C-alpha positions as CSV (number, residue, x, y, z in Angstrom):
1,X,0.0,0.3,0.0
2,X,1.3,3.4,-0.9
3,X,1.2,6.3,1.7
4,X,0.1,9.3,0.5
5,X,1.1,12.6,2.5
6,X,-1.7,15.2,3.4
7,X,-0.8,18.1,5.4
8,X,-4.8,19.2,6.0
9,X,-7.5,17.6,7.7
10,X,-9.2,16.1,4.4
11,X,-8.5,16.0,0.8
12,X,-11.0,15.6,-1.4
13,X,-10.9,12.1,-3.5
14,X,-10.1,13.8,-6.9
15,X,-7.5,15.8,-5.3
16,X,-5.6,12.9,-4.0
17,X,-5.4,11.5,-7.1
18,X,-4.0,14.0,-8.6
19,X,-1.7,14.6,-5.7
20,X,-0.6,10.9,-5.9
21,X,0.0,11.2,-9.9
22,X,-2.7,8.6,-10.8
23,X,-4.7,11.0,-13.0
24,X,-3.1,13.8,-15.1
25,X,-6.5,16.3,-14.5
26,X,-9.5,16.6,-12.3
27,X,-11.5,16.2,-15.1
28,X,-9.9,12.9,-15.6
29,X,-10.4,12.2,-12.2
30,X,-14.2,12.8,-12.0
31,X,-14.7,10.6,-15.3
32,X,-12.8,7.4,-13.8
33,X,-14.5,8.4,-10.3
34,X,-18.1,9.0,-12.0
35,X,-17.2,5.3,-14.0
36,X,-17.3,3.3,-10.9
37,X,-13.5,2.6,-11.4
38,X,-12.2,4.0,-8.0
39,X,-13.3,2.8,-4.6
40,X,-13.0,4.1,-1.1
41,X,-12.7,1.7,2.0
42,X,-13.6,-1.7,0.3
43,X,-16.5,0.0,-1.8
44,X,-17.3,2.0,-5.1
45,X,-17.2,5.4,-4.4
46,X,-19.0,7.9,-7.3
47,X,-18.2,11.0,-5.5
48,X,-15.4,13.0,-6.3
49,X,-15.5,15.2,-3.7
50,X,-15.7,12.7,-1.4
51,X,-13.6,13.5,2.0
52,X,-10.3,11.4,2.4
53,X,-9.1,11.1,5.8
54,X,-5.6,9.5,7.2
55,X,-6.5,6.0,7.7
56,X,-9.2,5.8,4.0
57,X,-7.8,3.2,1.8
58,X,-8.3,3.9,-1.7
59,X,-8.8,1.2,-4.4
60,X,-7.7,1.6,-8.3
61,X,-6.6,-0.4,-10.7
62,X,-5.8,-2.9,-8.8
63,X,-2.9,-0.6,-6.4
64,X,-4.0,0.5,-2.8
65,X,-3.5,3.8,-1.4
66,X,-3.9,5.8,1.9
67,X,-3.6,9.4,3.1
68,X,-1.5,10.1,6.3
69,X,-0.5,12.9,7.9
70,X,2.4,14.7,6.4
71,X,5.5,15.2,9.3
């Protein structure tokens, strides 16, 4: 599982995908999320603005990612 450091209380799903370089643009993230290709904590998530907090697990293209507070 890859850890993505964040400096805020939460990050929106589409922004986390951009931060982790999983997509090139927010528009690309939107399409992939609305197409049901992203899951959060084991369930398909269709909300691109879903608040992701440290400990949440995002699954995309067979890989898992989690957010964690940056030191």
